[in-house]
Each structure stands twice: as C-alpha cells, then as structure tokens.
N, C-alpha and C positions, 0 to 999 in steps of 0.2 A: 680366396681361400685362405684363411688362417695357415700359418706356418704349423709343421707339427713335426716329429719325427717319426719314420715307419720306415720297415725293411719292406722295400719295393720286391724282393725276390719271393717273398712271402704274400705280399698282396696280390702279384701276379699268379704266383701260384695257385691261390685260391680263385682269382678271376678268371682263371684258364682252366678250370676244370678239375684241378686235383684232388680236393676234398671230394668232389662229385665222383670221381673216377675210382677213389680209396672206397667211398661207400659202396659203388657199384661192386666193386669186387668182393667186398665183404658179403654182399647180399646174395651175389653169385654163389660163392662158396657156401653159404647158408643153406639157400635154395638145393643143392647139389648134396648136400649133408644130410640134408631131409627127404631124398629121395623125389624131389622137382624137378622137372628137366626145363624149366624155364629160366630165361635171362631177364635182367633188370629193364631191358627195354621192353620185353614182352610183359613184364609186370606192370608198365604203365600203362599198356593198351588194356589188359585185362580189368585193371582199377577202373578205368572210363567204362568199359564196357558193364561191369557187375552193376555199376550205378545207372548207365543208361544204354540198354543192347538194343541192336539194329541201327546202328548210325552208319553215315557215309565217311568214307576215307578221307574226307577233306575235315570231318569234325576230329576224326582221331588226330589227323597231322595239326589243326591248330591247338588242340588239348594236350598234345606231347612235344611241341614245338619240332616238330621233325619235317622234313620235306616229303614231297609227294613219292619219287624215286624209291628214297629208304621206308616209306610206310609200305610200300608198293611190295618190298623183299620181304619186310617183315611180317605182313598179312601173309603173303605166299608161305612163310616158313610155317606159322603157324596153323596155315590151313592143311600143311603137310604132317603137325603135329596133333591134328585132328581138336585143335582148340576153338579155332573158328570157322565160321562159312561165308561165305559170299552169294548175298541171294538178290535177286533182283529187284528193285523198288516197285512196286506194282502201279505207281503213280506216272514212275518216269524209267522205263525200262534201259536206258543207257547208264542208268546210276546202280552201283550194287551197294547193298546196307551191309555191315559187316554185322554178324551174330554170332554169339556165343554158343557153342555145341555143350549138350551134356557135360563132355570132360572138362570144358573151359569152367562150365560153372561148378562143379565138383571140387575144383580147385581152390575155391576162394578162402574157405576157413583156416587150410592151412596153410596158403600162401599169405592172406594178414597176420596169422600168428607169426610166422618166420620172419616178415619185414618188420613189424612192431619189434620183435626181439631184437633185429639188425639194426633199428634206430636206439632202441635203448642202448645197446652197445656204444653206439657213435656217440650218444649222446651224456655219457659217462661223465661225470663230473662237471656238468655245464648247467647253469640256475637256469629257472623259466625267466628270469630277467635277462640274461644274457643273451639266451636264445631269441626274446622278444626284440631288443634291441638289434642282433644280427640279422634276423630277419627283415626289420625296417631299413637296415643299411642296405642290403643285398637288394630289395625292392627298390630302394632310390636309386642304386648304381644300373639296377638293369633299364627302369626308365629311362634314366639318363643317355643311357647307350643303344636302346632299342632303335630299330632303324622305322 
C-alpha cells in the first residue's frame, strides 16, 4: 500500500459508525418533529417491507445487517405499534412472515419525504462525484473486512 498522510482518528470515527450515528440522530429528530414515532432502525425494516411485503425474519436480518435477537426485539416493538404483524407461512407453519399493517403502509409517503429531506441535509455541499468515490471506497472497505 502506498504511503499517504491521513488522520487515523477521523478514519476510525467514520468506520466505527460516527457518521451513521449522526445521520440516525438527525433522522430520528426529523421523524419526531413531523409526528412519526419510528426509529431509524424501524425505517430500515419498513423500507424493505414497502418493497417486498410478507418476508421472513431472516430475510429482514440479511437486508438490514441485524442479528436474529435484535430483529426479534425490533419486530416485537413494531407489532406493539401496529406497524407490522407476524403471520404463519401457509407452506411452513414453523415460519412467520412479517407483513405491514395498514398503519405501516400509510407511513410510507411521509417517512420517505422526511428521510429524503434528511439525506439532502446530510449531503449538503458534497458533489455527486465525491459521493460516487466515497461509496466505492466504503464498499471496498466493507468487502475487505467482511467475515
């Protein structure tokens, strides 16, 4: 690897999720300010379900990079909020499929608008080319360190 100067604290702050945490805090605040009682974690599940409703918990784990116990807690909470419901799979009674409720479906338009606004705020002053390069670099780091 060629030598170059870099700020190791900044690189580890980025790679340890500081940027992600800051965006999540902003997204959480923006949801609350607009009357949506969902978390950024719930948002990642909802996005997936809006695209493909009626999936297994394992599919949600894979899509959101969460482990099974974390996903179980998240789905439990979302059920209490009447955003999703578990329904037994007709083909395999041992498997539950996660489905959106009417409440969960009705959140889509407003939640997407708020998330897009949050992203625009977060990416202020960053060019499309800078984003493209950043995305490619982070993708490479992810695959270099993936187990």
